[in-house]
Residue, then its C-alpha position, 0 to 999 in steps of 0.5 A: m500500500a502507498d505511504v499515506s503519511d503525507s496524504p491529505r485527509i479527505l471528507i466526502t459527503g455523499t459517499a453512498g451516492f453514485i459519484g461519491f462512491h466512485l470518487a472514494r474508491l479512486l482515492l482509497a486506491e491511492g492510499i488516501r484516508v477518506q471519511g464518508y458522510d451520507g444521509m441514506t435517504d429513500y429518494y431511491d433504493v437504499s439497499l443500493k446505497q448500503k451496498r456501495h458503502a459496504i464495498l468502501s468499508e472493506h478498505p481500512n482507510f475508509s470510515a463513514t457516518e450516517g447523518m443528514l446535511e441539515d443536522r449542523e451538530k452532526v456535520d460539525e461532530v464528524a468534521d471536528a473528529f476527522q480534521p480533514d485537510i480537504i472537503v469534497h461536498l457531493a451530497a445533495q437532493a438530486g433530480v431535476r424532475h423530483s424538484l417539481e414535486n418536492p421543492r422543500a427537500y432541495i432547500n433543506s439539503n442543498i441550501v441549509g445542508t451546504f451552508n453547514v458544510m461550508e461553515a465546517a470548512r471555514r471553521l477548520e480552515v481546510r486547504h481546499l473545499l470542492m463542491a458539486s454544481t450542475s450543468s442545469v445552472y446554464g438553464a435557458n442559455t442557448a449558446m453552446p458549448f456551455r463555458e464557465t464564463d457564460k452568464a448563467d441567471t436563467q435556471l428553470t428548476m428549483y434543483a438548478a436554482t439551489k445549485k446556482a445559489n450554492e455557487s454564489m454562497a461559496h464565492s462569498y465565503a471564498h472572498l470573506y474567509n480566503l477559503p480556496t473553493t472549486m465548484f464543478r458543473f457535472f454534465t449527465v453523468y452515467g456509469t456502473w453503480g448509477r442511480p435508478d432515476l437516471a436515463l440509462f438505468k431506467f431505459v435498460d431496466a424497462i427494456l429488459d422487463d418489456r416495459s415502455i420507456d418515456i422519451y421526452n420532446h419526441g427524442d429531439m434531445y441532446r446530452d453531453f453524456t459523461h462517464v463517471d470514471d472520467l468525472v471522478r478523475g477530473i475531480r481527483l485532479l482538481i483536488d490538487t489544483v487549488p485556486e488562488r486569489p489573483a494578487d492584481g485582480k487580473v484573470p487569464e482569458g477563459d479562466s473562471l477564477s474570481p478576480v476577488a476570491p480564491f474561487r473557480i468554476v469548472n465544467i466536467g463534461n465529455s464535450e460530445k453532444i449526443r442525440l437521445l435517440d442515438f443513445i437509445d439505439a446504442i442501448e438496444e444494440c447492446l441488449g439485442k432487444t428493441a425498446k417500446r418507445n413512448y414519445m412525449g412532449m418536453q417536460t416542464g423545467d427540462v432543456p433540449a440540449t446540454w454540451a460542455d466546453p471542457t477547455l478549462l478542465q484540460e488546461l488546469t489538469g491535462h485531463r479531458p473526458r473521452t469515454s465513448f458513450k457506446d463503450g460506457i453503455a456496454e460496461f453499464i449493461e454488463w454491471f446491471r445484468d450481473y447485479y440484478g441477475k437479468 
């Protein structure tokens, strides 16, 4: 095992979640000490979350606490006991569509909960705070690919609005307390151990069970499907890319670094706009089975396309997501069949 004497101690919120699980596993493979924190909410199958944590718990450098982000005392208790050098805040109430049905859950988790994490980071003076945002903050923007320096003030759902609020909250803390902070905007993440509410999971599950799949906007949708391994590799590299407040207030062209704070926003996306119908065709081909397609109109709060410009990520880290969506689909289906015995 690698020498961990100089390795950072990293607190990750959402380690029983899809992305948090993959990131924790990557860091543990490097010999880094990881403290997990997860609410184990029933937004989707809790047994899947429990299995992810069970896998992580096999590693001696992993420990986890079950608790809600809104529980300030619990968050502080865990942070104080672990004394992290770095915090990666991934836990949130997720799901664009669910935010139409239960908006209060997003305020509680994504606003109040994120504030509690930020307060812990400020108090402990961590070396770097990294927090998840989303491509949904680009909202009604139509100029693509989306760049971090684009104005993003037209969010279309409470989920997106809370994530944009997180960005603003984080910037203020970075400025006020000189707290180095990186926000990353995710673009349609997929892969093994994925969430049951995500498109790939839902499509594969339904097709194998001979159920119809709902296809919004009659399939005229485009997404920048980003493989989870590419995503967490980007996060891992950004952990070591600590933003610094510009001494003269000048920011290099194309950089989202704040002129008044050690704060930066970074897209993590595959930079390939994929038509939803092509994505479904690839699933059918891999399964050897045709989907029963239920074509529908655009859903409230949804957008017809997302597409990332990953230039800043590549310039900062040398990393550019490149996994082919067809390869990623095949890998997911192999995992899904094995895990669910289908």
